[in-house]
C-alpha positions, 0 to 999 in steps of 0.5 A: 114479359115483353121483348123489345126490338133492339134498334130501328136501323136497317140491319145486315142480316146474318142467316144462321145455318148452324155455324159456330161462327154465325155470331162472329160474322155478325160481330165483324159486320159491326166492326165495319160500322154496319148494324147486324142481326142474326136470323134462322135459315128457317125464316121465309123470304117474306119474314126476311123482307119484313126486316128491310135488310140492307144486306144478307150474309149466309153463314157456314155450317156443318152439313152438306148441301146435298144431304137429306135434311140439310139446312135450307133457305127459302130460295125466294130470298135471292129474288129480294134484290138484296146484296148477298154474300155466301160463306162456306156452306152459305157459299155452296148453298148459293151456288147450288140454289142458283144453278151451280154444282156442288160435289164431294170430289174427295179433296178436302181443305182444313185450316190455313190454305193459299188462295190465288185471286183471279184478275183484279179480284172484282168488288169482293177481292179487289185491292188485295194481294194476288196470293193470300192465306185463308182459313178453310173448313170444307169437304165439299166443293163448288165444282161449277159456278152458276151461270152469270158468276165470275170465278174470283179465286182458286186454291190447289184443291178448289177451282171455285173458291170465290165468285161474284155476279156483279149485276145482281150483287151476289158474292161468295167465298169458300173460306171463313173471312170472319176469323182472324186466321184469314189474313184479309178476311175483314177486308173481304167483308168490308168490300162486300158491305161498303162496295158491293152493298154500298153501305156507309160505316155509320153504326157506333156506340153514339147511335146505340145510346141515342136509339136506346134512350128514345126507345126506353122513354117510349117503353117506360112512359112515366112508370117507375123502373127497378134495375138489377145491379150486380156491379159487373160491366153489363148491369152497370152499363144497362143501369147507367143507360136507363138512368140517362133515359129516365133519371129518377124514375129508376131505382137500382137494386143490388142483391148481395147473394153471398156469391160475390167476389171479395170487395165487390159490394163495396165497389158497387155501393161506393164507386158506382153510386158516386160516379152515376148518382143512381139511387141504390137499395142494397138487399142482404140476402146471403143466408136466403140464397145459401139456404136454397142452395143447400145440398144442390150440386147440379149446375143447371139447378144452381143457376135456376135457383139463383135466378129465381131468388134474384127475382124474388128479392126484387119482388120484395123490393118492388112491394116497398117501392109500390107502397112508396109510390102510392104514398106519394101519389107517384107512378107504379113500378112496372119494369125491371132492367137486366144486363142481358148481352147477345152471347147470353141469348145465344148460349141460352138457346135464343139464337137460331141454330144453337144448342141450349149450352147453359141457362143464364139468370138473365134469360133462362130459369125465370119464374112463370109469375114474373111481375115485371116487364123487362128492359134489356137495352144491351140484348143485341150487343157484344161485350166490347160494344158494351164497354164502349157505351159505358165509357161514353156514359162516363162510367169509371174505367175500373168498372167498365174494364172489369173482367166478365163475371157470371150472374150466378157468381161464385155459385157456379165456380164451386164444383159441388155443393155451395156452402159458406165455408167453401165460398170463403175459400174460393173468395180468397183464392180468387182475390189472390189470382186477380191481384197477381194478374193485375200486378203483372199488367195482364188484365188487358191481355186476358178476357177472363180468368175464372178461378174454380174450386173443385169442392167434391175433389180431394188431393193428397199433398204435403204441407208443414212436414205433414200429409194433407188432403185438400181441394184443388183450385183451377185457374182458367185464363182465357183470351177472347173477343166476344166469348163466343170462342176462346183460347186459353191464355199463355200466362208467364210461368213466373206469374203462375208460380206466384199465384200457385204459391200464394194460394197454397200457402195462405188459403186453407184447405187448398193444397194444389193449383192446376191450369185449364188449357182447354179452348172454347169449343170444346169447353165453355169458359165457365166450368158450370 
């Protein structure tokens, strides 16, 4: 299995010190039209130099820079001559490494804080209000800026809240400019990138398509390719992108594992094929998947089983396509396309400083004897970037605009054993929720609304003058920009009422609908 480089464009590197927002920083950099990648703080100066970065951003993190075992970065990075911005922990680490002082003064700042810009604000804060609201999260302070640095901002508790060494193009802020709560946060990042580092705003979906088409053609040559098409946004766009690169060398394979939502198979077989012209083979494997999931309740085991059986299904199709290729004297089938996105990589432990929150069938749980080389053209991208590429490729909005749906499907939205009967219950409840959200015009206001069946839970109810003992259904509407963080969506009460009434009135064995009001963190978007 090979892992391809995502782009040939020189990146702005985000050094991850274990911050929950490292990925969000990378996303904000891309919004400024600059390509970004994330690297671990353990990367050496030589390894960072090898990437030929155009800028470096040091992320925040939960540690104190003076603690034993705190994340460290090779100090030689500061000698590479690359414009560098420190954020929160990265700001303090820069200050300490370059000769400043970091201390715990007992003055902490969390949440909204008023910052006062000194003078004209320099390159970093120039053109911004003299007083602005910023988002803080720190207990330590930069007590003294390093020699050669000018203090750019202060707060009531922090006398060095931002600084700059314009000659070496080193900058830093104590607050988090990457979060929306900092009123002028994006402007801070753009000032650093465009003015401090002198970078153009020239990274966009057109560039990604052109670079990936070239890369895919180089990787594939004249070989044949199978694409894992689920009908979701990720696989739809990755398949269309590969099809643009190699045309009829690609065969899309759609596995109906029986864990789909209502109407999804028809949308794949009709709408998508008509809009792209991709050759499609459908595998009906519902009974096989259900057989392997029988008696399984552990969510990680479910994911791995589903991921394994996906690959097995493709291997069976591969045998047929290999035989077909031999019969017509064509090239062999060597590659498998998957719609892996950057959040998938991060949450599967592929991002520096991250925990293995959950495995994902695109990047985790694959069998050791995988007989394909992978093509993952979206591996470096966030969801909204993928949608933009899909629109450029002409994929119908009904598919490009779909809410994210996990690869393991409804299998991880049933808490407990997955059975055919439980799938039918959840499928109907999910269809009602989606229909009512669409009727209310809320599809663009929410990122995703998982509908979860608590199959191993029973609650007492009263229906038709009789006592019932049914399952609860959970609604999990969330708002997000990239799935790295999320908040629960405040849906109108009348919409919630309609969804609840329809589900409890028409879906058998369900007598209660509840609302999940947990943000991410601490909770993930999916329950399993």
